[in-house]
C-alpha positions as CSV (number, residue, x, y, z in Angstrom):
1,M,-10.5,-54.3,11.2
2,F,-6.9,-54.6,10.3
3,H,-3.9,-54.9,12.9
4,S,-1.3,-57.4,14.0
5,E,-3.7,-59.9,15.4
6,T,-6.2,-60.0,12.4
7,P,-6.1,-63.5,11.0
8,E,-4.1,-63.7,7.8
9,D,-7.0,-64.8,5.7
10,I,-8.8,-61.7,6.7
11,K,-5.7,-59.5,6.0
12,T,-5.7,-61.1,2.7
13,E,-9.4,-60.4,2.0
14,I,-9.0,-56.7,3.2
15,L,-5.9,-56.0,0.9
16,N,-7.6,-57.6,-2.2
17,E,-10.7,-55.5,-1.6
18,L,-8.4,-52.2,-1.3
19,S,-6.9,-53.1,-4.7
20,D,-10.0,-53.9,-6.6
21,E,-11.3,-50.7,-8.1
22,E,-14.7,-52.2,-8.1
23,S,-14.8,-52.8,-4.3
24,T,-17.7,-51.8,-2.1
25,T,-15.2,-51.5,0.8
26,R,-15.5,-47.9,2.0
27,L,-13.9,-48.1,5.5
28,V,-11.0,-50.1,7.2
29,I,-10.2,-49.4,10.9
30,A,-6.5,-50.3,11.0
31,T,-3.3,-49.7,12.8
32,S,-0.3,-48.9,10.9
33,A,0.0,-52.6,9.8
34,L,-2.3,-51.7,7.0
35,G,-0.5,-51.1,3.7
36,M,3.1,-51.9,4.6
37,G,4.6,-52.7,1.3
38,E,1.2,-52.4,-0.4
39,D,0.3,-50.0,-3.1
40,I,-3.2,-49.2,-2.4
41,L,-4.9,-47.1,-5.1
42,K,-8.1,-45.0,-5.3
43,Y,-8.3,-43.8,-1.7
44,S,-8.4,-40.4,-0.7
45,N,-8.9,-40.1,3.1
46,V,-7.1,-41.3,6.0
47,I,-8.0,-40.5,9.5
48,L,-5.3,-40.8,12.2
49,Y,-6.6,-41.0,15.9
50,G,-3.9,-40.0,18.3
51,A,-0.2,-38.8,17.3
52,P,2.1,-41.2,15.8
53,K,5.3,-41.4,17.8
54,S,7.7,-40.0,15.1
55,I,7.4,-37.6,12.2
56,V,8.7,-40.7,10.0
57,D,5.5,-42.6,11.3
58,I,3.2,-39.6,10.4
59,V,4.6,-39.4,7.0
60,Q,4.2,-43.3,6.5
61,E,0.8,-43.4,7.9
62,I,-0.8,-40.4,5.9
63,G,1.2,-41.7,2.7
64,R,-1.4,-44.5,2.5
65,V,-3.7,-42.2,0.6
66,G,-3.1,-40.0,-2.6
67,R,-1.0,-42.6,-4.3
68,D,-2.7,-42.3,-7.4
69,G,-1.9,-38.8,-7.8
70,M,-5.4,-37.6,-7.0
71,E,-6.1,-35.0,-4.2
72,A,-6.1,-36.6,-0.8
73,V,-6.8,-35.6,2.8
74,A,-5.2,-36.8,6.1
75,L,-7.3,-35.8,9.1
76,L,-5.3,-36.0,12.3
77,L,-7.3,-36.2,15.5
78,H,-5.5,-35.8,18.9
79,N,-5.8,-34.0,22.0
80,S,-3.0,-33.0,24.5
81,Y,-2.8,-36.3,26.1
82,H,-1.7,-37.7,22.8
83,L,1.4,-35.5,22.6
84,R,2.9,-36.4,25.9
85,S,5.1,-39.2,24.7
86,V,5.9,-38.3,21.0
87,D,9.0,-36.7,19.5
88,S,9.6,-33.0,19.6
89,E,9.4,-33.1,15.9
90,V,5.6,-34.4,16.2
91,K,4.9,-31.8,18.9
92,D,6.1,-29.1,16.6
93,F,4.1,-30.5,13.8
94,F,0.7,-30.6,15.9
95,T,1.4,-27.3,17.5
96,T,2.9,-25.1,14.7
97,T,1.0,-22.1,13.6
98,E,2.7,-22.0,10.0
99,C,2.1,-24.5,7.3
100,R,1.9,-28.1,8.5
101,R,3.4,-29.4,5.3
102,L,6.6,-27.5,5.7
103,S,6.6,-28.5,9.5
104,M,6.4,-32.0,8.5
105,L,9.1,-31.8,5.6
106,A,11.6,-29.7,7.8
107,P,13.4,-32.8,9.4
108,F,14.0,-34.2,6.0
109,L,15.2,-30.9,4.1
110,S,18.3,-28.7,4.4
111,E,17.6,-25.1,4.9
112,G,18.1,-24.2,1.4
113,E,15.6,-27.1,0.1
114,L,12.9,-25.9,2.9
115,S,13.2,-22.2,1.7
116,E,12.6,-23.5,-2.0
117,Q,9.6,-25.3,-0.7
118,K,8.1,-22.1,0.9
119,K,8.6,-20.3,-2.4
120,K,6.5,-23.0,-4.3
121,T,2.8,-22.7,-4.8
122,R,0.7,-25.4,-3.7
123,S,-2.4,-24.8,-6.1
124,H,-4.3,-24.1,-3.2
125,S,-4.3,-27.5,-1.8
126,C,-3.9,-26.0,1.7
127,C,-3.2,-27.6,5.1
128,D,-5.7,-26.4,7.6
129,L,-3.5,-23.6,8.8
130,C,-2.9,-22.3,5.3
131,A,-6.4,-22.6,4.1
132,D,-7.5,-20.2,7.1
133,K,-4.8,-17.6,5.6
134,C,-5.9,-18.3,2.1
135,D,-7.8,-15.5,0.4
136,C,-8.0,-16.7,-3.4
137,G,-11.6,-17.4,-3.0
138,S,-11.4,-20.6,-5.0
139,C,-10.3,-23.0,-2.2
140,D,-12.9,-25.5,-1.4
141,L,-12.9,-28.1,1.4
142,N,-13.1,-31.9,0.7
143,P,-16.0,-33.9,2.0
144,L,-13.9,-35.1,4.9
145,E,-12.8,-31.7,5.8
146,K,-16.3,-30.4,5.5
147,L,-17.5,-33.1,8.0
148,F,-15.1,-31.8,10.6
149,N,-15.4,-28.1,9.8
150,V,-18.8,-27.6,11.4
151,D,-19.7,-24.4,13.1
152,I,-20.4,-25.2,16.8
153,E,-23.9,-23.4,16.3
154,E,-24.9,-25.9,13.7
155,L,-24.3,-28.8,15.9
156,S,-27.4,-27.8,18.1
157,D,-29.6,-28.8,14.9
158,F,-28.7,-32.4,15.4
159,S,-30.2,-32.9,18.7
160,D,-33.6,-32.2,17.0
161,Q,-33.2,-35.1,14.5
162,N,-35.0,-38.3,15.0
163,S,-32.6,-41.1,15.7
164,S,-34.6,-43.3,13.1
165,D,-33.1,-41.4,10.4
166,T,-29.7,-42.9,11.1
167,E,-28.6,-45.3,8.5
168,C,-26.8,-48.5,9.4
169,Y,-24.5,-50.3,7.1
170,Y,-23.8,-54.0,7.6
171,S,-21.2,-56.4,6.0
172,S,-22.9,-58.7,3.3
173,R,-21.1,-61.7,5.1
174,E,-23.4,-63.5,7.3
175,E,-21.1,-63.9,10.4
176,D,-20.2,-60.2,10.2
177,N,-24.0,-59.2,10.1
178,L,-24.6,-57.4,13.4
179,D,-28.4,-56.5,13.2
180,T,-29.2,-59.3,15.5
181,H,-27.5,-57.2,18.4
182,F,-29.6,-54.0,17.7
183,S,-33.4,-53.4,18.5
184,D,-35.8,-50.7,17.9
């Protein structure tokens, strides 16, 4: 966990892990405190739970990934409750039926610049709304997108799986090992 109350030595350890290309760290649960002023490379997915308060916050939080120029995915999970106390620009971003990228850029661009962005091709790195409309036949979902793009009929198959097939991963640090808290 990385948040404002995380002890400094743990924050330093997490940041060191994130900047080490050989790191085994694959998931960090964090607030927006993570990465402020840090150039974290080689990470390609970010999941935001809830809607950030402003469009600037969205840009900063999803900007944590893809800094190495590689393809990245930002998955924003929310419900209508999360949109109750956000800026109108954020509501527009989450409720648009057009391109989310353009919706996110709109507050920062003039009409002419926005019009120019609409003309540019995105080499089929589509937002969720554009991907639904794209008929190129070559668009493919990122593994994170595939995880959340499951047909509801397929979900019923999970109920037949034996829970003993579930894999658990624990920290190598003795004090973080949680296997004593679980029983078969």
